[in-house]
C-alpha positions in Angstrom: 124.1 79.5 80.7 120.9 77.4 81.6 121.8 78.2 85.4 121.7 81.8 84.2 118.7 81.6 83.0 117.0 79.6 85.8 118.4 82.3 88.0 116.9 84.9 85.9 113.6 83.3 86.0 113.4 82.4 89.6 114.5 86.3 90.1 111.6 87.4 88.1 109.0 85.2 89.5 109.8 86.4 93.1 109.8 90.0 92.0 106.1 89.2 90.7 104.9 87.4 93.7 106.3 90.5 95.8 104.2 92.7 93.7 101.2 90.9 93.8 98.8 90.9 97.0 95.9 88.7 97.6 93.5 91.5 99.1 92.6 94.6 98.0 91.3 97.2 99.9 90.5 101.1 99.4 89.7 103.3 102.5 87.5 106.5 102.8 86.9 109.3 105.5 84.4 111.6 104.6 82.2 114.2 106.9 79.7 116.8 106.4 81.3 120.2 106.8 78.0 121.8 107.8 79.8 125.6 108.1 80.6 125.4 104.4 78.0 122.9 103.3 80.6 120.5 101.7 81.4 116.8 101.9 85.2 116.7 102.8 87.4 113.5 103.0 90.2 111.1 102.2 90.2 108.4 99.8 93.4 106.2 100.8 94.1 103.1 97.7 97.3 100.9 96.9 98.8 103.4 93.9 99.5 100.6 91.8 96.1 99.2 91.8 95.0 102.5 91.3 96.8 103.3 88.3 95.8 100.1 87.2 92.0 100.7 87.5 92.8 104.5 85.6 94.4 102.2 82.8 94.2 98.7 82.8 96.7 98.1 79.7 99.4 99.3 82.9 100.8 102.6 81.1 100.2 104.7 84.3 102.0 102.4 86.2 104.7 104.8 88.2 102.8 107.7 86.7 100.3 108.9 89.6 102.9 109.8 91.9 105.2 111.7 90.0 102.1 114.0 88.5 101.7 117.5 89.1 98.3 119.8 89.6 97.7 120.4 85.7 98.5 116.4 84.6 95.9 115.3 82.6 95.6 112.1 84.9 94.1 114.1 87.4 91.4 114.9 85.7 91.3 111.2 84.5 91.2 110.5 88.4 88.8 112.7 89.3 86.3 111.2 87.0 86.9 107.9 88.2 86.2 109.0 91.7 83.0 110.3 90.7 82.2 107.1 88.5 82.9 105.1 91.7 82.0 107.2 94.9 78.6 108.6 95.1 76.4 109.8 97.7 73.0 110.8 96.5 70.6 112.1 98.7 67.2 114.2 99.0 67.9 118.0 99.5 66.1 121.2 99.5 67.5 123.8 96.8 64.5 126.1 96.9 63.0 125.6 100.1 63.4 124.4 103.5 61.7 121.2 102.5 63.3 118.2 100.1 62.6 119.7 96.8 65.5 117.8 94.5 67.5 114.8 94.7 71.2 115.6 94.5 74.5 113.4 93.9 77.7 114.5 94.9 80.1 115.7 92.4 83.7 115.8 93.7 87.0 117.7 93.1 90.3 116.5 93.4 91.5 118.9 96.2 95.2 117.0 95.8 97.0 113.9 96.0 100.0 112.9 98.3 101.7 109.5 97.4 103.1 108.0 100.7 106.3 105.8 101.0 104.4 102.4 101.8 102.7 102.6 98.3 99.6 104.1 99.1 97.7 107.2 97.5 95.9 109.7 99.6 93.1 111.5 97.3 91.8 114.7 99.0 88.2 115.5 97.9 85.3 117.6 98.5 81.8 118.3 97.1 79.0 120.6 97.5 76.4 119.8 99.8 72.9 121.4 99.8 70.7 120.9 102.6 70.4 117.3 103.4 67.6 115.3 104.2 68.2 111.3 105.1 69.0 108.7 104.3 72.3 109.1 102.4 73.0 106.4 99.7 76.7 105.8 99.3 78.0 103.9 96.6 81.8 102.9 97.0 82.8 100.4 94.1 86.4 101.6 93.3 88.5 99.3 91.8 86.0 96.5 92.0 86.1 96.3 88.3 89.6 95.3 88.2 90.0 93.6 91.3 86.8 91.3 92.0 88.2 90.7 95.6 88.1 94.6 96.6 86.8 95.5 99.8 86.1 99.0 100.4 85.6 101.0 103.7 84.2 104.3 104.3 83.7 106.2 107.7 81.1 109.1 107.8 81.8 111.5 110.5 78.4 113.8 111.0 78.1 115.9 114.0 79.5 113.9 117.1 78.3 110.5 114.8 80.6 108.0 113.3 79.2 105.7 110.8 81.4 103.0 109.2 80.1 101.2 106.2 82.0 97.9 104.6 81.6 97.9 100.5 82.0 94.5 99.3 80.7 92.4 96.0 77.0 92.2 96.4 76.9 95.2 98.7 78.3 98.3 96.8 75.6 100.9 97.5 74.3 101.2 101.4 72.0 103.4 102.9 72.8 106.0 106.0 70.4 107.3 108.0 72.5 110.2 109.7 71.0 111.3 113.2 69.9 115.0 113.0 
């Protein structure tokens, strides 16, 4: 019986170790579509990390990948995205000059769970006439995983900008070239 208990304990420990990982990353690719006046992009998270961030008690583990379009978890995910990924910029609402300060309000267009344990979130947000610089916040998952590192690649016209977000550097300015 003691051997059985020891074998069970070691198996459980090995399983726990295989579920844990030392580094935590999230990736974002965003672009400004000037034809539709929208920010459009993809966010990639490790699925179980994102589920834990959405519900630290762990009640959502395994549920995000199986959710449908009407699932309440989708609303919760969209809210989480807007709390942790933000683009702020000077914008023109009523003229051809800066007359307001705008912030992104992303819409979760869809999610695609991958076989490798990640999930792709497709997002978009209206983009008014933009004046630089863009101020970008990307602190997703850092409230749960202090070692989290996020990388964002932003495409604008023929230019590609890559920003790394780590603790202490969660908001960065991006002076896009016209």
